[in-house]
Z-matrix of the N, CA and C atoms (Angstrom, degrees):
N
C 1 1.471
C 2 1.464 1 109.70
N 3 1.291 2 115.87 1 138.46
C 4 1.427 3 122.84 2 -176.77
C 5 1.444 4 111.91 3 -104.34
N 6 1.388 5 119.11 4 135.97
C 7 1.472 6 120.25 5 178.84
C 8 1.634 7 106.98 6 -94.89
N 9 1.306 8 113.58 7 136.84
C 10 1.476 9 118.49 8 165.51
C 11 1.386 10 116.21 9 -101.18
N 12 1.253 11 123.78 10 132.32
C 13 1.357 12 127.29 11 174.50
C 14 1.424 13 110.87 12 -71.26
N 15 1.477 14 114.18 13 119.40
C 16 1.517 15 117.20 14 -175.12
C 17 1.484 16 113.68 15 -90.74
N 18 1.395 17 111.44 16 -46.18
C 19 1.547 18 124.49 17 -175.96
C 20 1.504 19 106.92 18 -157.74
N 21 1.366 20 111.51 19 167.66
C 22 1.409 21 123.75 20 161.63
C 23 1.515 22 114.07 21 -134.43
N 24 1.270 23 112.89 22 155.77
C 25 1.456 24 116.48 23 178.64
C 26 1.590 25 106.55 24 -163.90
N 27 1.248 26 116.00 25 -171.76
C 28 1.505 27 120.66 26 -173.51
C 29 1.461 28 106.21 27 -137.50
N 30 1.355 29 115.60 28 147.75
C 31 1.519 30 122.70 29 170.68
C 32 1.549 31 104.17 30 -115.70
N 33 1.380 32 111.26 31 123.33
C 34 1.498 33 114.01 32 174.32
C 35 1.457 34 112.92 33 -97.71
N 36 1.276 35 120.15 34 143.83
C 37 1.483 36 130.72 35 -172.58
C 38 1.510 37 104.15 36 -139.41
N 39 1.309 38 125.38 37 110.27
C 40 1.387 39 130.33 38 174.53
C 41 1.488 40 111.04 39 38.12
N 42 1.405 41 111.09 40 59.01
C 43 1.537 42 117.01 41 178.29
C 44 1.423 43 118.49 42 77.67
N 45 1.279 44 120.72 43 -4.59
C 46 1.578 45 122.34 44 176.56
C 47 1.465 46 102.49 45 -106.47
N 48 1.320 47 110.08 46 141.00
C 49 1.425 48 124.45 47 175.92
C 50 1.611 49 112.38 48 -107.15
N 51 1.312 50 116.64 49 130.33
C 52 1.405 51 127.46 50 179.77
C 53 1.518 52 114.53 51 -116.21
N 54 1.184 53 116.19 52 111.25
C 55 1.539 54 117.04 53 179.32
C 56 1.567 55 115.83 54 -67.65
N 57 1.413 56 116.52 55 138.74
C 58 1.339 57 117.63 56 -176.17
C 59 1.672 58 102.25 57 -129.81
N 60 1.327 59 114.90 58 130.97
C 61 1.410 60 125.66 59 175.32
C 62 1.513 61 111.52 60 -104.73
N 63 1.276 62 114.54 61 132.16
C 64 1.556 63 112.24 62 179.18
C 65 1.607 64 104.51 63 -115.03
N 66 1.297 65 112.60 64 136.91
C 67 1.533 66 120.86 65 -178.71
C 68 1.430 67 107.61 66 -124.29
N 69 1.316 68 107.81 67 157.59
C 70 1.486 69 119.30 68 170.40
C 71 1.485 70 115.36 69 -123.86
N 72 1.294 71 124.03 70 135.24
C 73 1.346 72 129.05 71 178.97
C 74 1.541 73 116.04 72 -129.25
N 75 1.233 74 122.24 73 143.56
C 76 1.479 75 124.43 74 177.59
C 77 1.569 76 107.80 75 -97.95
N 78 1.390 77 112.20 76 133.46
C 79 1.382 78 115.46 77 -176.95
C 80 1.502 79 108.49 78 -85.36
N 81 1.321 80 117.46 79 177.77
C 82 1.413 81 123.30 80 -178.80
C 83 1.586 82 113.84 81 -59.94
N 84 1.327 83 109.45 82 -28.28
C 85 1.599 84 117.20 83 169.54
C 86 1.359 85 118.61 84 -93.55
N 87 1.270 86 123.29 85 13.60
C 88 1.394 87 124.70 86 171.43
C 89 1.520 88 114.81 87 89.55
N 90 1.371 89 115.25 88 3.11
C 91 1.516 90 118.50 89 -177.03
C 92 1.478 91 108.20 90 -79.27
N 93 1.485 92 118.67 91 159.96
C 94 1.314 93 115.96 92 174.17
C 95 1.472 94 109.07 93 -101.42
N 96 1.219 95 120.17 94 139.79
C 97 1.571 96 129.89 95 168.16
C 98 1.537 97 109.33 96 -120.42
N 99 1.245 98 113.04 97 150.13
C 100 1.465 99 121.71 98 -177.75
C 101 1.495 100 110.67 99 -122.04
N 102 1.267 101 121.67 100 140.67
C 103 1.526 102 124.14 101 172.21
C 104 1.574 103 107.21 102 -132.34
N 105 1.337 104 110.65 103 150.35
C 106 1.477 105 121.53 104 174.98
C 107 1.524 106 108.92 105 -116.00
N 108 1.304 107 112.98 106 133.19
C 109 1.611 108 114.95 107 174.41
C 110 1.497 109 105.77 108 -113.67
N 111 1.251 110 116.23 109 116.20
C 112 1.553 111 122.35 110 -176.84
C 113 1.549 112 102.39 111 -104.37
N 114 1.348 113 118.60 112 122.46
C 115 1.422 114 122.32 113 177.45
C 116 1.569 115 108.32 114 -94.72
N 117 1.356 116 116.85 115 118.31
C 118 1.331 117 120.90 116 179.28
C 119 1.463 118 114.31 117 -97.95
N 120 1.418 119 115.81 118 -16.93
C 121 1.368 120 122.92 119 177.46
C 122 1.586 121 107.01 120 177.84
N 123 1.436 122 118.52 121 178.07
C 124 1.351 123 119.66 122 174.79
C 125 1.446 124 110.34 123 -58.43
N 126 1.360 125 114.03 124 124.14
C 127 1.518 126 118.26 125 176.20
C 128 1.589 127 114.06 126 74.02
N 129 1.330 128 111.30 127 5.04
C 130 1.493 129 113.76 128 -179.91
C 131 1.542 130 110.99 129 -121.93
N 132 1.338 131 111.69 130 106.83
C 133 1.531 132 118.21 131 -176.68
C 134 1.450 133 105.74 132 -129.24
N 135 1.527 134 106.02 133 158.21
C 136 1.509 135 120.36 134 171.25
C 137 1.423 136 97.39 135 -124.91
N 138 1.402 137 114.33 136 133.53
C 139 1.384 138 124.48 137 167.25
C 140 1.507 139 116.93 138 -119.71
N 141 1.229 140 118.06 139 125.26
C 142 1.446 141 132.40 140 -178.05
C 143 1.525 142 114.01 141 -110.09
N 144 1.259 143 115.27 142 145.55
C 145 1.545 144 114.17 143 171.79
C 146 1.484 145 109.85 144 -138.48
N 147 1.348 146 117.80 145 149.98
C 148 1.474 147 123.52 146 176.97
C 149 1.488 148 108.14 147 -160.68
N 150 1.422 149 113.67 148 -171.06
C 151 1.464 150 118.02 149 -175.91
C 152 1.420 151 111.20 150 -96.90
N 153 1.447 152 122.77 151 -7.05
C 154 1.447 153 128.43 152 175.94
C 155 1.418 154 113.41 153 -140.29
N 156 1.337 155 114.61 154 154.77
C 157 1.579 156 120.60 155 177.02
C 158 1.493 157 103.80 156 -71.60
N 159 1.314 158 123.71 157 -43.15
C 160 1.417 159 124.27 158 178.37
C 161 1.578 160 118.02 159 -53.33
N 162 1.303 161 114.22 160 -39.92
C 163 1.444 162 117.91 161 175.53
C 164 1.543 163 108.15 162 -66.21
N 165 1.392 164 117.39 163 -45.63
C 166 1.450 165 123.41 164 -177.90
C 167 1.575 166 107.29 165 -54.31
N 168 1.424 167 113.39 166 -48.54
C 169 1.459 168 114.21 167 -175.92
C 170 1.363 169 114.74 168 -57.60
N 171 1.440 170 116.24 169 -42.91
C 172 1.451 171 117.16 170 175.16
C 173 1.474 172 119.12 171 -64.05
N 174 1.332 173 117.29 172 -41.03
C 175 1.358 174 125.61 173 175.90
C 176 1.556 175 110.09 174 -60.44
N 177 1.304 176 118.46 175 -42.74
C 178 1.498 177 116.90 176 -178.58
C 179 1.444 178 112.86 177 -66.68
N 180 1.450 179 115.45 178 -33.41
C 181 1.413 180 121.30 179 -176.63
C 182 1.487 181 108.40 180 -69.38
N 183 1.292 182 116.24 181 -28.24
C 184 1.600 183 118.03 182 178.79
C 185 1.482 184 107.22 183 -83.39
N 186 1.324 185 115.80 184 -50.07
C 187 1.518 186 122.79 185 -167.82
C 188 1.587 187 114.18 186 -68.16
N 189 1.179 188 119.24 187 -36.64
C 190 1.457 189 122.29 188 -178.11
C 191 1.577 190 112.57 189 -61.74
N 192 1.391 191 115.72 190 -51.94
C 193 1.501 192 113.14 191 174.70
C 194 1.482 193 114.77 192 -60.40
N 195 1.368 194 112.12 193 -46.65
C 196 1.519 195 116.44 194 177.56
C 197 1.558 196 118.86 195 -52.27
N 198 1.395 197 102.10 196 -39.08
C 199 1.632 198 107.74 197 -178.33
C 200 1.605 199 105.62 198 -72.94
N 201 1.139 200 123.49 199 -38.23
C 202 1.421 201 127.76 200 -172.21
C 203 1.676 202 108.02 201 -73.91
N 204 1.328 203 115.57 202 -39.67
C 205 1.423 204 115.39 203 177.45
C 206 1.513 205 107.96 204 -78.40
N 207 1.229 206 126.32 205 -28.84
C 208 1.524 207 125.25 206 178.89
C 209 1.485 208 105.82 207 -71.42
N 210 1.275 209 122.03 208 -27.34
C 211 1.437 210 120.46 209 -178.12
C 212 1.595 211 108.38 210 -84.70
N 213 1.319 212 120.85 211 -31.03
C 214 1.418 213 125.59 212 169.97
C 215 1.490 214 110.56 213 -53.20
N 216 1.435 215 115.48 214 -57.09
C 217 1.389 216 128.23 215 177.14
C 218 1.503 217 113.51 216 -52.63
N 219 1.255 218 117.53 217 -44.47
C 220 1.514 219 123.55 218 175.64
C 221 1.387 220 115.46 219 -59.56
N 222 1.314 221 114.83 220 -35.42
C 223 1.515 222 124.15 221 -174.91
C 224 1.552 223 105.84 222 -74.62
N 225 1.359 224 116.92 223 -33.29
C 226 1.484 225 121.42 224 -168.87
C 227 1.563 226 110.32 225 -92.80
N 228 1.342 227 118.24 226 -9.70
C 229 1.451 228 125.05 227 -178.21
C 230 1.496 229 110.02 228 -84.75
């Protein structure tokens, strides 16, 4: 299966900007699936998948801050 880059954008959290790349892939049955790759740092990625880019955009906007804040809490605990 080949992924096709659909769009790129960025999510900003407290002055830091994290790039997000959205891909489309066709399933074996010909359906479209989308994934988002969010780069938090070198070798540190979050990958999400869904049926639509709109849903992925919303999930990325919620998940990136939550992930960063949970990692900060884990370091201080």
